[in-house]
C-alpha positions as a LaTeX table, in Angstrom:
\begin{tabular}{lrrr}
\hline
Residue & $x$ (\AA) & $y$ (\AA) & $z$ (\AA) \\
\hline
Met1 & $-11.22$ & 57.64 & 5.53 \\
Lys2 & $-12.73$ & 55.28 & 8.00 \\
Lys3 & $-14.51$ & 54.00 & 4.73 \\
Asn4 & $-11.47$ & 53.56 & 2.71 \\
Ile5 & $-9.88$ & 51.69 & 5.58 \\
Lys6 & $-12.88$ & 48.98 & 5.96 \\
Ile7 & $-12.37$ & 48.55 & 1.97 \\
Gly8 & $-8.77$ & 47.91 & 2.26 \\
Val9 & $-9.11$ & 45.39 & 5.25 \\
Gly10 & $-12.17$ & 43.67 & 3.10 \\
Leu11 & $-10.09$ & 43.43 & $-0.01$ \\
Leu12 & $-6.99$ & 42.06 & 2.05 \\
Ala13 & $-9.49$ & 39.45 & 3.40 \\
Ala14 & $-11.24$ & 38.35 & 0.31 \\
Ile15 & $-7.75$ & 37.86 & $-1.30$ \\
Gly16 & $-6.68$ & 35.83 & 2.06 \\
Val17 & $-9.54$ & 33.67 & 1.60 \\
Val18 & $-9.06$ & 33.12 & $-2.09$ \\
Gly19 & $-5.38$ & 32.50 & $-1.45$ \\
Val20 & $-6.23$ & 29.50 & 1.27 \\
Ala21 & $-8.89$ & 27.97 & $-0.64$ \\
Thr22 & $-6.44$ & 27.69 & $-3.96$ \\
Tyr23 & $-3.86$ & 26.55 & $-1.53$ \\
Phe24 & $-6.08$ & 23.67 & $-0.24$ \\
Ile25 & $-7.73$ & 22.79 & $-3.75$ \\
Arg26 & $-4.01$ & 22.33 & $-5.32$ \\
Gln27 & $-2.99$ & 20.11 & $-2.37$ \\
Ala28 & $-5.71$ & 17.96 & $-2.91$ \\
Lys29 & $-5.20$ & 17.62 & $-6.54$ \\
Leu30 & $-1.46$ & 16.92 & $-5.85$ \\
Leu31 & $-2.41$ & 13.92 & $-3.59$ \\
Lys32 & $-4.35$ & 12.38 & $-6.72$ \\
Asn33 & $-0.92$ & 12.00 & $-8.55$ \\
Ile34 & 0.11 & 9.14 & $-6.46$ \\
Cys35 & 0.48 & 5.60 & $-7.67$ \\
Val36 & 1.40 & 2.45 & $-6.04$ \\
Gln37 & 2.21 & $-0.69$ & $-7.87$ \\
Ala38 & 3.56 & $-3.92$ & $-6.98$ \\
Gly39 & 7.34 & $-4.60$ & $-7.50$ \\
Ser40 & 8.09 & $-7.86$ & $-6.28$ \\
Val41 & 6.89 & $-10.62$ & $-4.17$ \\
Asp42 & 9.76 & $-12.97$ & $-4.19$ \\
Trp43 & 8.73 & $-15.36$ & $-1.66$ \\
Ser44 & 10.24 & $-18.65$ & $-3.09$ \\
Ala45 & 12.59 & $-18.85$ & $-0.03$ \\
Ser46 & 10.30 & $-17.57$ & 2.51 \\
Val47 & 7.49 & $-20.44$ & 1.37 \\
Val48 & 10.43 & $-23.37$ & 2.19 \\
Glu49 & 11.03 & $-21.41$ & 5.23 \\
Val50 & 7.61 & $-21.32$ & 6.37 \\
Ala51 & 7.16 & $-25.15$ & 5.70 \\
Gln52 & 10.42 & $-26.16$ & 7.71 \\
Ile53 & 9.43 & $-23.83$ & 10.88 \\
Tyr54 & 5.68 & $-25.04$ & 10.58 \\
Gln55 & 7.10 & $-28.54$ & 10.60 \\
Ser56 & 9.38 & $-28.03$ & 13.68 \\
Gly57 & 6.48 & $-26.61$ & 15.90 \\
Glu58 & 7.48 & $-23.01$ & 16.33 \\
Pro59 & 5.07 & $-20.32$ & 15.56 \\
Ile60 & 4.81 & $-19.18$ & 11.91 \\
Thr61 & 4.24 & $-15.68$ & 13.19 \\
Glu62 & 7.70 & $-15.06$ & 13.34 \\
Ile63 & 8.27 & $-15.61$ & 9.70 \\
Glu64 & 8.11 & $-12.05$ & 7.58 \\
Leu65 & 7.06 & $-12.23$ & 3.82 \\
Pro66 & 9.24 & $-9.02$ & 2.01 \\
Leu67 & 7.02 & $-6.77$ & $-0.29$ \\
Asp68 & 8.17 & $-4.26$ & $-2.46$ \\
Leu69 & 5.91 & $-1.82$ & $-3.61$ \\
Val70 & 6.90 & 0.77 & $-6.33$ \\
Leu71 & 5.64 & 4.63 & $-5.45$ \\
Thr72 & 5.28 & 7.02 & $-8.24$ \\
Asn73 & 4.75 & 10.71 & $-7.18$ \\
Asp74 & 3.59 & 12.79 & $-10.23$ \\
Ser75 & 3.07 & 16.00 & $-8.23$ \\
Asn76 & 4.98 & 19.00 & $-7.80$ \\
Thr77 & 5.29 & 18.54 & $-3.79$ \\
Asp78 & 7.20 & 15.93 & $-1.72$ \\
Val79 & 4.92 & 13.47 & $-0.10$ \\
Thr80 & 5.21 & 11.37 & 3.15 \\
Ile81 & 4.05 & 7.86 & 3.21 \\
Gln82 & 2.83 & 7.48 & 6.97 \\
Lys83 & 1.11 & 4.26 & 7.17 \\
Val84 & 1.00 & 0.99 & 5.41 \\
Asp85 & $-2.27$ & $-1.07$ & 6.40 \\
Leu86 & $-2.26$ & $-4.33$ & 4.11 \\
Asp87 & $-3.86$ & $-7.74$ & 4.48 \\
Leu88 & $-3.11$ & $-11.04$ & 2.56 \\
Tyr89 & $-5.75$ & $-13.40$ & 1.70 \\
Ala90 & $-5.39$ & $-16.97$ & 0.35 \\
Glu91 & $-8.58$ & $-17.12$ & $-1.83$ \\
Gln92 & $-11.15$ & $-15.61$ & 0.69 \\
Asp93 & $-8.95$ & $-16.50$ & 3.85 \\
Lys94 & $-6.62$ & $-13.94$ & 5.70 \\
Ile95 & $-3.25$ & $-15.28$ & 6.59 \\
Gly96 & $-1.30$ & $-12.49$ & 6.78 \\
Val97 & $-1.12$ & $-8.57$ & 7.49 \\
Ile98 & 1.00 & $-5.54$ & 7.46 \\
Ala99 & 0.47 & $-2.57$ & 9.93 \\
Thr100 & 3.03 & $-0.26$ & 10.27 \\
Asp101 & 3.45 & 3.10 & 11.52 \\
Phe102 & 6.54 & 4.70 & 9.93 \\
Glu103 & 7.30 & 7.81 & 7.56 \\
Gln104 & 8.94 & 7.70 & 4.09 \\
Ile105 & 9.46 & 10.64 & 2.37 \\
Leu106 & 8.73 & 10.43 & $-1.68$ \\
Glu107 & 9.90 & 13.15 & $-3.27$ \\
Lys108 & 8.09 & 15.38 & $-5.99$ \\
Asn109 & 8.18 & 14.12 & $-9.36$ \\
Ser110 & 9.75 & 10.61 & $-8.38$ \\
Ile111 & 9.54 & 7.00 & $-8.23$ \\
Gly112 & 10.25 & 5.23 & $-5.06$ \\
Asp113 & 10.58 & 1.71 & $-3.51$ \\
Leu114 & 8.70 & 1.10 & $-0.26$ \\
Ser115 & 9.95 & $-2.33$ & 1.19 \\
Val116 & 7.73 & $-3.93$ & 3.87 \\
Asp117 & 7.11 & $-7.29$ & 5.36 \\
Phe118 & 3.88 & $-9.43$ & 6.00 \\
Gln119 & 3.72 & $-11.42$ & 8.95 \\
Phe120 & 1.16 & $-14.70$ & 9.22 \\
Ile121 & $-1.54$ & $-14.30$ & 11.68 \\
Asp122 & $-1.77$ & $-16.73$ & 14.67 \\
Asp123 & $-4.23$ & $-19.19$ & 13.60 \\
Val124 & $-3.51$ & $-19.92$ & 9.88 \\
Asn125 & $-4.25$ & $-23.24$ & 8.83 \\
Leu126 & $-1.11$ & $-24.37$ & 6.71 \\
Val127 & $-2.22$ & $-27.82$ & 6.26 \\
Gly128 & $-5.80$ & $-26.72$ & 4.88 \\
Leu129 & $-3.97$ & $-24.12$ & 2.75 \\
Gly130 & $-1.54$ & $-26.68$ & 1.14 \\
Val131 & $-4.51$ & $-29.41$ & 0.46 \\
Ala132 & $-6.25$ & $-26.37$ & $-0.99$ \\
Tyr133 & $-3.35$ & $-25.41$ & $-3.33$ \\
Gly134 & $-2.71$ & $-29.16$ & $-3.98$ \\
Thr135 & $-6.51$ & $-29.66$ & $-5.08$ \\
Gly136 & $-6.02$ & $-26.51$ & $-7.29$ \\
Val137 & $-3.11$ & $-27.66$ & $-9.15$ \\
Leu138 & $-4.57$ & $-31.09$ & $-9.88$ \\
Ile139 & $-7.94$ & $-29.38$ & $-11.20$ \\
Gly140 & $-6.17$ & $-26.72$ & $-13.26$ \\
Asp141 & $-7.52$ & $-23.77$ & $-10.83$ \\
Pro142 & $-4.52$ & $-22.51$ & $-9.11$ \\
Met143 & $-5.34$ & $-20.74$ & $-5.90$ \\
Asp144 & $-5.24$ & $-17.05$ & $-5.77$ \\
Phe145 & $-3.58$ & $-14.66$ & $-3.35$ \\
Thr146 & $-4.39$ & $-11.28$ & $-2.60$ \\
Ile147 & $-3.23$ & $-8.28$ & $-1.19$ \\
Lys148 & $-5.65$ & $-5.67$ & $-0.31$ \\
Gly149 & $-5.69$ & $-2.45$ & 1.87 \\
Lys150 & $-4.88$ & 1.03 & 2.24 \\
Ile151 & $-1.53$ & 3.11 & 2.21 \\
Thr152 & $-1.88$ & 6.83 & 3.99 \\
Ala153 & 0.07 & 9.66 & 2.40 \\
Lys154 & 0.43 & 13.27 & 3.54 \\
Ala155 & 1.58 & 16.25 & 1.65 \\
Ser156 & 0.92 & 18.87 & 4.50 \\
Ile157 & $-0.27$ & 19.22 & 7.88 \\
Phe158 & $-3.85$ & 19.92 & 6.31 \\
Glu159 & $-3.90$ & 17.26 & 3.62 \\
Thr160 & $-3.96$ & 13.35 & 4.09 \\
Ile161 & $-5.36$ & 10.55 & 1.46 \\
Glu162 & $-5.71$ & 6.90 & 1.95 \\
Ile163 & $-4.63$ & 5.23 & $-1.14$ \\
Lys164 & $-6.45$ & 1.94 & $-1.71$ \\
Tyr165 & $-4.37$ & $-0.79$ & $-2.98$ \\
Thr166 & $-5.30$ & $-4.58$ & $-4.49$ \\
Ser167 & $-3.04$ & $-6.93$ & $-6.02$ \\
Thr168 & $-3.84$ & $-10.70$ & $-6.90$ \\
Phe169 & $-1.70$ & $-13.33$ & $-8.04$ \\
Thr170 & $-1.18$ & $-17.00$ & $-8.15$ \\
Leu171 & 1.39 & $-18.99$ & $-6.30$ \\
Ala172 & 3.34 & $-19.59$ & $-9.36$ \\
Glu173 & 3.82 & $-15.59$ & $-9.79$ \\
Met174 & 4.78 & $-15.41$ & $-6.15$ \\
Leu175 & 7.39 & $-17.94$ & $-6.44$ \\
Ala176 & 8.64 & $-16.35$ & $-9.70$ \\
Gly177 & 8.73 & $-13.00$ & $-7.74$ \\
Thr178 & 6.30 & $-11.37$ & $-10.37$ \\
Thr179 & 2.67 & $-10.29$ & $-10.72$ \\
Asp180 & 1.45 & $-10.20$ & $-14.01$ \\
Asn181 & $-1.81$ & $-8.14$ & $-13.46$ \\
Asp182 & $-1.91$ & $-4.35$ & $-13.64$ \\
Glu183 & $-3.88$ & $-4.07$ & $-10.38$ \\
Ser184 & $-2.52$ & $-1.23$ & $-8.13$ \\
Gly185 & $-3.64$ & 1.76 & $-6.08$ \\
Gly186 & $-3.72$ & 5.64 & $-6.38$ \\
Asn187 & $-3.49$ & 7.44 & $-9.79$ \\
Cys188 & $-1.57$ & 4.96 & $-11.97$ \\
\hline
\end{tabular}
């Protein structure tokens, strides 16, 4: 009788191990079905506001630039967006950051919006940035702006993924509120 009990316990343990392994593999696959794309970078009003604040001598770190991202969850489980950590570059110079710790649920098989705000860093040289932009316009080589970083998503207490995100656009695209590129993050 003891041999039958050992076989039964061993069979139950094997089924449990296979079940747990299957769960983790499924969760890892589900997290790969997340896509992040730029929705809007309409900063036309903000650029004017930055110029006015800079001219008045106030710190530009108080200015926030809105960024709307479109998130697509093509998996069969809800995903929680936990953290957004993005940097804004003008050519190669870092000029702003998003560093937020918040949670937003993205339901299964859905598309959602994520609205965050960039903040300028303390030592941004706006005069140099303006000169570089003006020179680029004159010679026909517009200045590129790049948003680069990662977004942390979680599907369960065991499964977390970092989605790398990159988007590059010109000032004209930024002022028009569109990005005419296909750059994104995740599995799009």
